[in-house]
C-alpha positions as CSV (number, residue, x, y, z in Angstrom):
1,M,69.9,-9.0,-132.4
2,K,71.2,-12.0,-134.3
3,L,73.1,-9.8,-136.7
4,L,74.6,-7.7,-133.9
5,R,75.8,-10.9,-132.2
6,Q,77.4,-12.2,-135.4
7,F,78.9,-8.8,-136.1
8,A,80.3,-8.7,-132.5
9,I,81.9,-12.1,-133.1
10,I,83.7,-10.8,-136.2
11,L,84.7,-7.6,-134.5
12,G,86.0,-9.5,-131.5
13,I,88.2,-11.7,-133.8
14,L,89.4,-8.5,-135.5
15,F,90.2,-7.1,-132.1
16,V,92.2,-10.2,-131.2
17,G,94.2,-9.8,-134.4
18,E,94.9,-6.1,-133.7
19,F,95.8,-7.0,-130.1
20,I,98.3,-9.7,-131.3
21,K,99.8,-7.2,-133.8
22,S,100.2,-4.4,-131.2
23,F,101.9,-6.7,-128.6
24,T,104.2,-8.7,-131.0
25,A,106.6,-7.9,-133.7
26,I,104.7,-9.8,-136.3
27,P,105.0,-7.9,-139.6
28,I,101.4,-8.8,-140.6
29,P,98.6,-6.3,-140.3
30,G,96.1,-6.9,-137.5
31,N,93.2,-7.3,-139.8
32,I,95.0,-10.0,-141.7
33,L,95.8,-11.8,-138.4
34,G,92.1,-11.5,-137.6
35,M,91.2,-13.2,-140.9
36,I,93.7,-16.0,-140.2
37,I,92.3,-16.5,-136.7
38,L,88.8,-16.6,-138.2
39,L,89.9,-19.1,-140.8
40,I,91.5,-21.3,-138.2
41,C,88.3,-21.1,-136.0
42,L,86.2,-22.1,-139.0
43,L,88.5,-24.9,-140.1
44,T,88.8,-26.4,-136.6
45,G,85.1,-26.1,-135.9
46,I,85.5,-23.7,-133.0
47,L,83.2,-21.4,-134.9
48,K,80.4,-22.7,-137.1
49,V,79.7,-21.1,-140.4
50,E,76.1,-20.6,-139.3
51,T,77.4,-18.5,-136.4
52,I,78.5,-15.7,-138.7
53,E,76.7,-16.6,-142.0
54,D,74.0,-13.9,-142.1
55,V,76.3,-10.9,-141.3
56,S,78.9,-12.3,-143.7
57,K,76.4,-12.3,-146.5
58,F,75.3,-8.8,-145.5
59,L,78.9,-7.5,-145.6
60,L,79.6,-9.2,-148.9
61,D,76.4,-7.8,-150.5
62,H,77.5,-4.3,-149.4
63,L,81.3,-4.7,-150.0
64,A,81.5,-2.0,-152.6
65,F,80.2,0.5,-150.0
66,L,83.2,-0.3,-147.9
67,F,85.6,1.0,-150.6
68,V,84.0,4.5,-150.5
69,P,86.3,5.8,-147.8
70,A,89.4,4.7,-149.7
71,G,88.1,6.4,-152.8
72,V,87.4,9.6,-151.0
73,G,90.9,9.5,-149.5
74,M,92.4,9.1,-152.9
75,I,90.5,12.0,-154.3
76,K,91.3,14.1,-151.2
77,N,95.0,13.4,-151.5
78,F,95.2,13.3,-155.3
79,H,97.8,16.1,-155.3
80,L,100.2,13.6,-153.6
81,V,99.9,11.0,-156.4
82,K,99.1,13.1,-159.5
83,N,102.8,12.9,-160.7
84,E,102.9,9.2,-160.2
85,W,99.6,8.2,-161.8
86,L,101.3,6.2,-164.6
87,Y,103.4,4.1,-162.3
88,I,100.4,3.5,-160.0
89,T,98.3,2.5,-163.0
90,I,100.9,0.0,-164.2
91,I,101.3,-1.5,-160.8
92,L,97.5,-1.8,-160.4
93,V,97.1,-3.5,-163.8
94,I,100.0,-5.9,-163.1
95,S,98.9,-6.7,-159.5
96,T,95.3,-7.3,-160.7
97,A,96.4,-9.6,-163.4
98,L,98.6,-11.5,-160.9
99,V,95.7,-11.8,-158.4
100,I,93.4,-13.1,-161.2
101,A,96.0,-15.7,-162.3
102,V,96.9,-16.9,-158.8
103,T,93.2,-17.1,-157.9
104,G,92.4,-19.1,-161.1
105,F,95.3,-21.5,-160.6
106,T,94.4,-22.0,-156.9
107,V,90.8,-22.8,-157.7
108,Q,91.8,-25.2,-160.5
109,F,94.3,-26.9,-158.1
110,L,91.7,-27.2,-155.3
111,K,89.1,-28.5,-157.7
112,R,91.4,-31.2,-159.0
113,R,92.4,-32.1,-155.5
114,I,88.9,-32.3,-154.3
115,S,87.7,-34.4,-157.2
116,K,90.4,-37.1,-156.6
């Protein structure tokens, strides 16, 4: 029951993000808005980490499973992208390198800032 309640909290926040997206002209996906709302709730103390900790660990442990539908969709629609695979591969490599670099710089910046 505890996991269901925690999962319901996360789904409720996701729903609020989707609701805001559908009724405003904000060019940000609803799930991103939901994550921003969740972050704000956690930073302001409206929502305690313990409130969603167990289901968050469960979801992170099974994160790879959540990519299965996207992989199946890619395989199913491979005919649409088979002529563009080189460009897609180049974009994936560059974007992955950028994400790794930005994440590294951000972590180093935050570590320096916290240690002061």
